[in-house]
ZAZAVO-575906 format. One record per residue (C-alpha): residue number from 0; residue in three letters; x, y, z. Coordinates in Angstrom, 3 decimals. Example, Ala and Ser with C-alpha at 12.3 -4.5 7.8 and 13.67 -1.06 7.14 Angstrom:
2
i;aa;u;v;w
0;ALA;12.300;-4.500;7.800
1;SER;13.670;-1.060;7.140
//
This chain:
400
i;aa;u;v;w
0;MET;-24.376;-48.311;-22.402
1;SER;-25.449;-51.820;-23.276
2;ASP;-27.367;-52.643;-26.577
3;PHE;-30.342;-53.606;-24.479
4;ILE;-30.391;-50.218;-22.648
5;ARG;-29.935;-48.393;-25.972
6;ALA;-32.968;-50.268;-27.427
7;LYS;-35.118;-49.346;-24.404
8;VAL;-34.105;-45.735;-24.807
9;ARG;-35.018;-45.698;-28.442
10;ILE;-38.377;-47.417;-27.825
11;GLY;-39.133;-44.933;-25.049
12;ALA;-38.273;-42.001;-27.203
13;TYR;-40.502;-43.313;-29.952
14;ALA;-43.449;-43.780;-27.569
15;ILE;-42.926;-40.266;-26.234
16;GLY;-42.784;-38.997;-29.825
17;LEU;-46.128;-40.615;-30.683
18;ALA;-47.704;-39.340;-27.603
19;ALA;-46.560;-35.832;-28.452
20;ALA;-47.819;-36.191;-31.966
21;ALA;-51.281;-37.244;-30.645
22;ARG;-51.436;-34.091;-28.485
23;ILE;-50.365;-31.973;-31.547
24;PHE;-53.221;-33.519;-33.612
25;ALA;-55.755;-32.649;-30.890
26;ALA;-54.628;-29.044;-30.724
27;ALA;-52.106;-27.963;-33.298
28;THR;-50.839;-24.388;-32.756
29;THR;-50.389;-22.011;-35.668
30;LEU;-47.786;-19.309;-35.911
31;PRO;-48.778;-15.722;-36.539
32;ALA;-49.547;-14.865;-40.099
33;THR;-46.663;-13.136;-41.813
34;PRO;-46.585;-11.046;-44.977
35;ALA;-46.341;-13.355;-48.002
36;ARG;-43.078;-13.292;-49.998
37;ASP;-42.599;-13.973;-53.652
38;GLY;-44.803;-11.492;-55.315
39;GLY;-47.847;-11.488;-52.892
40;ALA;-48.278;-15.274;-52.691
41;CYS;-50.757;-16.382;-50.023
42;VAL;-48.404;-19.092;-48.766
43;PRO;-44.668;-18.349;-48.269
44;VAL;-42.411;-20.654;-50.215
45;GLY;-40.892;-23.422;-48.076
46;GLU;-43.382;-22.998;-45.194
47;TRP;-46.510;-24.794;-44.125
48;SER;-49.770;-22.940;-43.627
49;VAL;-53.184;-23.940;-42.371
50;PRO;-55.829;-22.433;-44.642
51;GLY;-57.732;-19.888;-42.573
52;GLY;-55.294;-20.280;-39.676
53;GLY;-51.925;-19.010;-40.842
54;ARG;-48.351;-20.477;-40.650
55;ILE;-47.711;-23.707;-38.813
56;ALA;-44.392;-25.180;-37.849
57;ALA;-43.414;-28.260;-39.908
58;PRO;-42.947;-30.591;-36.860
59;GLU;-46.412;-29.700;-35.651
60;ILE;-48.323;-30.259;-38.879
61;LEU;-46.369;-33.425;-39.822
62;GLY;-46.916;-34.784;-36.274
63;ARG;-50.586;-34.123;-36.705
64;ALA;-50.703;-35.900;-39.999
65;ALA;-48.723;-38.846;-38.683
66;THR;-51.469;-39.742;-36.267
67;ALA;-54.213;-39.915;-38.976
68;GLN;-55.632;-43.118;-40.382
69;VAL;-55.172;-41.847;-43.906
70;ALA;-53.000;-38.963;-45.160
71;LEU;-53.646;-37.672;-48.710
72;LEU;-50.941;-35.933;-50.702
73;GLY;-52.135;-34.003;-53.781
74;GLU;-50.078;-33.113;-56.857
75;SER;-50.071;-31.640;-60.317
76;HIS;-48.942;-34.644;-62.236
77;ASP;-46.516;-32.822;-64.503
78;ASN;-44.887;-30.554;-61.829
79;ALA;-41.563;-31.998;-60.841
80;ASP;-41.383;-29.906;-57.581
81;HIS;-44.633;-31.467;-56.422
82;HIS;-43.128;-34.863;-56.696
83;ARG;-40.035;-33.736;-54.764
84;TRP;-42.322;-32.321;-52.090
85;GLU;-44.112;-35.657;-51.900
86;LEU;-40.917;-37.493;-51.353
87;GLN;-39.877;-35.042;-48.627
88;THR;-43.241;-35.276;-46.916
89;VAL;-43.401;-39.116;-46.996
90;ALA;-39.835;-39.301;-45.610
91;ALA;-40.824;-37.013;-42.781
92;LEU;-43.989;-38.986;-41.997
93;ALA;-42.023;-42.188;-42.104
94;ALA;-39.736;-40.820;-39.329
95;LEU;-42.726;-40.180;-37.136
96;ARG;-44.728;-43.257;-38.085
97;PRO;-42.413;-45.961;-39.310
98;LYS;-45.177;-48.266;-40.428
99;LEU;-46.512;-46.889;-43.725
100;VAL;-48.542;-48.085;-46.708
101;LEU;-48.266;-45.984;-49.922
102;GLY;-51.172;-45.934;-52.272
103;PHE;-50.962;-44.521;-55.743
104;GLU;-53.630;-43.184;-58.147
105;MET;-51.298;-44.010;-60.999
106;PHE;-51.873;-47.786;-60.956
107;PRO;-55.021;-49.824;-61.609
108;ARG;-55.718;-52.821;-59.277
109;ARG;-54.743;-55.382;-61.964
110;VAL;-50.998;-54.451;-61.663
111;GLN;-50.797;-54.894;-57.932
112;GLY;-48.523;-57.922;-58.359
113;ALA;-45.884;-55.752;-60.110
114;LEU;-45.991;-53.325;-57.201
115;ASP;-45.465;-56.158;-54.716
116;ARG;-42.520;-57.612;-56.763
117;TRP;-40.924;-54.113;-57.116
118;VAL;-41.037;-53.565;-53.307
119;ALA;-39.608;-57.002;-52.779
120;GLY;-36.626;-56.055;-54.925
121;GLU;-37.432;-58.612;-57.659
122;LEU;-37.731;-56.136;-60.631
123;SER;-35.433;-53.569;-62.250
124;GLU;-36.859;-50.150;-63.101
125;GLU;-37.347;-51.115;-66.663
126;GLU;-39.009;-54.407;-65.707
127;PHE;-41.225;-52.707;-63.136
128;LEU;-42.437;-50.023;-65.613
129;LYS;-43.160;-52.652;-68.154
130;ALA;-44.875;-55.011;-65.747
131;SER;-46.990;-52.212;-64.235
132;ASP;-47.959;-51.173;-67.792
133;TRP;-46.857;-47.595;-66.995
134;SER;-46.950;-46.157;-70.507
135;ARG;-50.484;-47.361;-71.050
136;VAL;-52.058;-46.796;-67.654
137;TRP;-50.419;-43.451;-66.734
138;GLY;-47.916;-42.089;-69.267
139;TYR;-46.633;-39.103;-67.231
140;GLU;-42.853;-38.884;-66.968
141;ALA;-41.721;-41.943;-64.905
142;ALA;-38.715;-40.014;-63.682
143;PHE;-41.000;-37.790;-61.583
144;TYR;-42.299;-40.823;-59.652
145;LEU;-39.323;-43.127;-59.496
146;PRO;-37.544;-41.516;-56.472
147;LEU;-40.763;-42.175;-54.372
148;PHE;-41.016;-45.705;-55.768
149;HIS;-37.442;-46.267;-54.813
150;PHE;-38.012;-44.822;-51.292
151;ALA;-40.775;-47.416;-50.829
152;ARG;-38.599;-50.156;-52.141
153;LEU;-35.562;-49.243;-49.984
154;ASN;-37.698;-49.141;-46.849
155;ARG;-39.934;-52.151;-47.863
156;ILE;-42.980;-49.959;-47.662
157;PRO;-45.949;-51.687;-49.309
158;MET;-47.337;-49.969;-52.372
159;VAL;-50.983;-50.274;-53.212
160;ALA;-52.670;-49.674;-56.617
161;LEU;-55.676;-47.368;-55.842
162;ASN;-57.232;-47.065;-59.361
163;VAL;-59.627;-48.996;-61.610
164;GLU;-59.220;-49.363;-65.354
165;ARG;-59.536;-46.212;-67.367
166;ASP;-62.024;-47.958;-69.734
167;PHE;-64.325;-48.402;-66.797
168;VAL;-64.282;-44.656;-65.926
169;ARG;-64.555;-43.661;-69.578
170;THR;-67.566;-45.913;-70.039
171;VAL;-69.220;-44.286;-67.078
172;GLY;-68.385;-40.864;-68.482
173;ALA;-69.971;-41.757;-71.831
174;LYS;-72.985;-43.817;-70.692
175;GLY;-73.384;-43.627;-66.932
176;LEU;-72.629;-46.094;-64.193
177;ALA;-75.774;-48.020;-64.889
178;ALA;-74.257;-49.087;-68.230
179;VAL;-71.503;-50.973;-66.437
180;PRO;-72.638;-54.413;-65.270
181;PRO;-71.942;-55.024;-61.441
182;GLU;-69.547;-57.896;-62.254
183;LYS;-67.421;-55.411;-64.319
184;ARG;-67.159;-52.752;-61.618
185;GLU;-63.978;-54.212;-60.001
186;GLY;-65.687;-54.504;-56.668
187;LEU;-66.670;-50.922;-56.457
188;THR;-69.453;-50.049;-53.996
189;ALA;-71.987;-47.311;-54.522
190;PRO;-70.308;-43.854;-54.191
191;ALA;-71.600;-41.258;-51.753
192;PRO;-73.385;-38.518;-53.714
193;ALA;-71.424;-35.341;-54.511
194;GLY;-72.061;-32.294;-52.310
195;GLU;-73.326;-29.019;-53.802
196;ALA;-69.890;-27.292;-53.712
197;TYR;-68.225;-30.298;-55.445
198;LEU;-71.024;-30.204;-58.173
199;GLU;-70.270;-26.608;-58.755
200;ARG;-66.517;-27.246;-59.196
201;LEU;-67.234;-30.273;-61.403
202;PHE;-69.657;-28.267;-63.579
203;ALA;-66.992;-25.514;-64.063
204;SER;-64.608;-28.224;-65.135
205;TYR;-67.179;-29.839;-67.426
206;THR;-68.022;-26.674;-69.275
207;GLN;-64.266;-26.076;-70.036
208;HIS;-63.899;-29.300;-71.986
209;PRO;-63.229;-28.504;-75.662
210;ASP;-65.332;-31.363;-76.959
211;LYS;-68.551;-29.943;-75.448
212;GLN;-71.058;-29.490;-78.240
213;GLU;-73.686;-27.514;-76.310
214;PRO;-72.896;-23.783;-76.285
215;ASP;-74.349;-23.341;-72.796
216;PRO;-74.839;-26.712;-71.120
217;ALA;-77.016;-27.058;-68.055
218;ARG;-76.395;-29.033;-64.862
219;THR;-79.397;-31.134;-65.787
220;ASP;-77.789;-32.395;-68.955
221;PRO;-77.288;-36.199;-69.074
222;GLY;-73.773;-35.559;-70.210
223;PHE;-72.944;-33.727;-67.011
224;ARG;-74.681;-36.406;-64.923
225;ASN;-72.366;-39.016;-66.491
226;PHE;-69.309;-36.788;-65.971
227;VAL;-70.185;-36.537;-62.237
228;GLU;-70.750;-40.251;-61.996
229;ALA;-67.370;-40.891;-63.645
230;GLN;-65.613;-38.593;-61.126
231;LEU;-67.379;-40.292;-58.248
232;VAL;-66.347;-43.739;-59.508
233;TRP;-62.747;-42.474;-59.653
234;ASP;-62.901;-40.962;-56.194
235;ARG;-64.756;-43.967;-54.657
236;ALA;-62.335;-46.457;-56.179
237;MET;-59.339;-44.792;-54.600
238;ALA;-61.075;-44.265;-51.293
239;GLN;-62.188;-47.901;-51.118
240;ALA;-58.668;-49.082;-51.849
241;LEU;-57.326;-46.865;-49.084
242;ALA;-59.907;-47.955;-46.630
243;ASP;-59.177;-51.646;-47.396
244;ALA;-55.465;-50.961;-46.810
245;ALA;-56.286;-49.318;-43.498
246;ALA;-58.368;-52.342;-42.503
247;ARG;-55.537;-54.722;-43.367
248;ASN;-53.035;-52.569;-41.627
249;PRO;-54.703;-50.974;-38.569
250;ASP;-51.432;-49.871;-36.989
251;ALA;-50.103;-48.194;-40.160
252;LEU;-50.449;-44.752;-41.667
253;ILE;-52.000;-45.116;-45.113
254;VAL;-50.712;-42.473;-47.520
255;GLY;-52.538;-41.825;-50.715
256;VAL;-50.780;-40.018;-53.658
257;MET;-53.157;-38.527;-56.146
258;GLY;-54.035;-35.447;-58.136
259;ASN;-54.978;-32.313;-56.266
260;ARG;-58.612;-32.224;-57.410
261;HIS;-59.294;-35.650;-55.846
262;THR;-58.601;-34.300;-52.328
263;ALA;-59.017;-30.484;-52.273
264;HIS;-61.905;-28.942;-50.237
265;GLY;-62.693;-32.170;-48.500
266;ASP;-64.569;-33.404;-51.670
267;GLY;-63.706;-36.372;-53.766
268;VAL;-61.596;-38.933;-51.946
269;PRO;-61.979;-37.470;-48.461
270;ARG;-65.825;-37.492;-48.626
271;GLN;-65.801;-41.107;-49.953
272;LEU;-63.409;-42.166;-47.176
273;GLN;-65.748;-40.674;-44.557
274;ASP;-68.558;-42.569;-46.091
275;LEU;-66.486;-45.719;-45.740
276;GLY;-65.952;-45.085;-42.040
277;ILE;-62.522;-43.441;-42.108
278;LYS;-62.930;-40.305;-39.974
279;HIS;-59.273;-39.425;-39.105
280;ILE;-57.999;-37.976;-42.414
281;ALA;-55.095;-35.439;-43.101
282;SER;-55.196;-33.724;-46.470
283;LEU;-51.814;-32.029;-47.507
284;LEU;-51.371;-30.040;-50.657
285;PRO;-48.613;-28.138;-52.450
286;TRP;-49.480;-24.547;-53.229
287;ASP;-47.714;-22.778;-56.079
288;THR;-46.644;-19.207;-55.355
289;ASP;-48.369;-18.025;-58.529
290;ALA;-51.696;-19.814;-57.807
291;ASP;-54.956;-17.851;-57.359
292;CYS;-55.226;-16.882;-53.717
293;GLY;-58.965;-16.429;-54.285
294;GLN;-59.126;-20.304;-54.238
295;PHE;-57.289;-20.435;-50.886
296;SER;-60.346;-21.105;-48.736
297;ALA;-60.426;-22.358;-45.218
298;ASP;-61.816;-25.798;-46.278
299;LEU;-59.024;-26.314;-48.925
300;ALA;-56.885;-28.816;-46.909
301;THR;-55.514;-29.669;-43.458
302;ALA;-52.405;-27.809;-44.495
303;VAL;-50.540;-26.617;-47.580
304;PHE;-46.801;-26.210;-48.376
305;GLY;-45.619;-23.186;-50.278
306;MET;-43.994;-23.965;-53.548
307;PRO;-42.037;-21.929;-56.158
308;ALA;-43.947;-21.027;-59.263
309;ALA;-44.533;-23.978;-61.522
310;GLN;-41.958;-24.118;-64.331
311;ALA;-43.335;-24.486;-67.817
312;ALA;-42.759;-28.020;-69.054
313;PRO;-40.784;-28.379;-72.258
314;ALA;-42.874;-29.052;-75.365
315;PRO;-43.319;-32.729;-75.777
316;PRO;-41.565;-34.393;-78.703
317;ARG;-43.795;-34.717;-81.765
318;LEU;-43.494;-37.082;-84.740
319;GLY;-45.930;-35.100;-86.741
320;ILE;-48.601;-37.672;-87.352
321;LEU;-52.222;-38.163;-86.581
322;VAL;-53.157;-41.762;-85.669
323;GLN;-56.185;-43.849;-84.988
324;ALA;-56.795;-47.332;-83.644
325;ALA;-56.634;-50.231;-86.052
326;THR;-57.132;-53.986;-85.654
327;ASP;-53.486;-54.826;-86.212
328;GLY;-51.787;-51.784;-84.633
329;VAL;-52.159;-48.046;-84.829
330;LYS;-52.914;-46.512;-88.209
331;VAL;-51.298;-43.286;-89.447
332;SER;-54.149;-41.202;-90.794
333;SER;-51.961;-38.167;-91.823
334;VAL;-48.408;-36.920;-91.868
335;THR;-47.472;-33.239;-91.344
336;ALA;-45.277;-31.828;-94.072
337;GLY;-41.748;-30.985;-92.902
338;SER;-42.126;-33.163;-89.720
339;ILE;-39.874;-35.846;-88.306
340;ALA;-42.439;-38.386;-89.546
341;ALA;-42.172;-36.946;-93.133
342;ALA;-38.422;-37.158;-92.988
343;THR;-38.652;-40.759;-91.768
344;ASP;-40.841;-41.667;-94.845
345;LEU;-43.868;-42.514;-92.602
346;ARG;-46.955;-42.373;-94.919
347;ALA;-50.699;-42.035;-94.360
348;GLY;-52.152;-45.525;-94.340
349;ASP;-49.072;-47.039;-92.579
350;VAL;-49.924;-49.130;-89.513
351;LEU;-47.492;-48.817;-86.605
352;VAL;-46.930;-52.312;-85.261
353;GLU;-43.921;-51.676;-82.874
354;VAL;-42.462;-48.482;-81.572
355;ALA;-39.035;-48.607;-79.818
356;GLY;-39.349;-52.448;-79.836
357;THR;-42.643;-52.355;-78.062
358;PRO;-45.829;-53.615;-79.655
359;VAL;-48.451;-50.851;-79.915
360;LYS;-52.173;-51.393;-79.825
361;THR;-53.601;-48.001;-78.910
362;THR;-52.941;-44.361;-79.798
363;GLY;-52.000;-43.851;-76.107
364;ASP;-49.268;-46.434;-76.510
365;VAL;-47.651;-44.383;-79.369
366;ARG;-48.046;-41.098;-77.502
367;ALA;-46.527;-42.399;-74.277
368;ILE;-43.463;-43.748;-76.055
369;VAL;-42.843;-40.697;-78.265
370;GLY;-43.428;-38.429;-75.186
371;ARG;-40.374;-40.070;-73.511
372;MET;-38.007;-39.318;-76.406
373;ALA;-35.048;-37.037;-75.606
374;PRO;-33.531;-34.580;-78.139
375;GLY;-30.860;-36.142;-80.302
376;THR;-32.191;-39.758;-79.956
377;TRP;-33.524;-42.207;-82.597
378;LEU;-36.728;-44.066;-82.473
379;PRO;-36.964;-47.399;-84.318
380;LEU;-40.458;-48.148;-85.909
381;LYS;-41.848;-51.302;-87.321
382;VAL;-44.517;-50.434;-89.916
383;LYS;-46.971;-52.502;-91.945
384;ARG;-47.381;-50.923;-95.398
385;ARG;-49.911;-52.783;-97.449
386;ASP;-48.710;-56.353;-97.171
387;GLU;-45.073;-55.466;-96.399
388;LEU;-43.472;-55.154;-92.966
389;ILE;-40.744;-52.480;-92.999
390;GLU;-38.441;-50.896;-90.459
391;LEU;-37.880;-47.187;-90.141
392;THR;-35.958;-44.906;-87.814
393;ALA;-37.220;-41.564;-86.682
394;LYS;-34.480;-39.173;-85.787
395;PHE;-35.229;-36.475;-83.178
396;PRO;-32.968;-33.403;-83.613
397;ALA;-30.675;-32.391;-80.896
398;LYS;-31.688;-29.505;-78.595
399;LYS;-30.650;-26.102;-80.076
//
């Protein structure tokens, strides 16, 4: 067979596959419900299920998602299996719809240039994480995300920064959206209002915050209003970036990677996307086998994938200090007796200037770097003590 004929066969097969996927989206069939395995879980591990509709074959649901304008993948940020599922799902979608764009909640718009350079192959892992300001803007374990970043790079799939600056969201949460001048809203348009069910879920989350001072807050509290506005800003920002990507790439599938709560029940990002004119949305979620089946409602998602019970994450490394922001670094306000910091001779009043060779300006900088420490490793510190600049080394004990 000639190369020309082989090419025609491949193109023909691809066209047939897309046509079949379109038919599947119009009328996806579900398999009969089967008794759940793994201790009564509502979704069997390793299988897809349509909430309210039962099991569905993987080729059918993935074919359905591949014909959408935007596909949203939810995650628990600290669950390694969720990230493996995302990679598996993105790879499957890419086989059905080779032209993809990947959007990530993890990055604010200002680091888009770093994402472009990474996909182009111009940066090493270390350079990319530094250029994208990973430890400051996100801080979760980079190893969870790197396989998906490498998949995008290997296949030259554009990566899009979906988020806005955390300071923007924090200001809205503290003072309301009206407190942020229009020129500082990073191009954000007015969010669609939250539906009643979303307000109920947000209120439940709001009342669980440990810093709430009111013993029994009401939904009419200004604090709750600001909390809702902050969530809507977050949702709207990501939806707007996804919609913009869809407009720039009308023949591509736009995939958004974000936390579960931004996409579940059609609230959050899906609602904002619809307000922006994106009507063809697929929402795919992982579902842990030990999750509460009472939350498994028919409106949860387009489909969910059964996952093993979440493994408890190891306790993060701790220096044993309390810190606060300072003009020239991060100030140590107290040191726990018997801690690594005490053994290192860190003292209250010291100002951390560099940690692991990286200048630190916020308490989040310090937490992110310390959080990446492995047992048995050493952490160099540069500390300002009164008028003297000294160097210390914190030694993390090996795992027992």
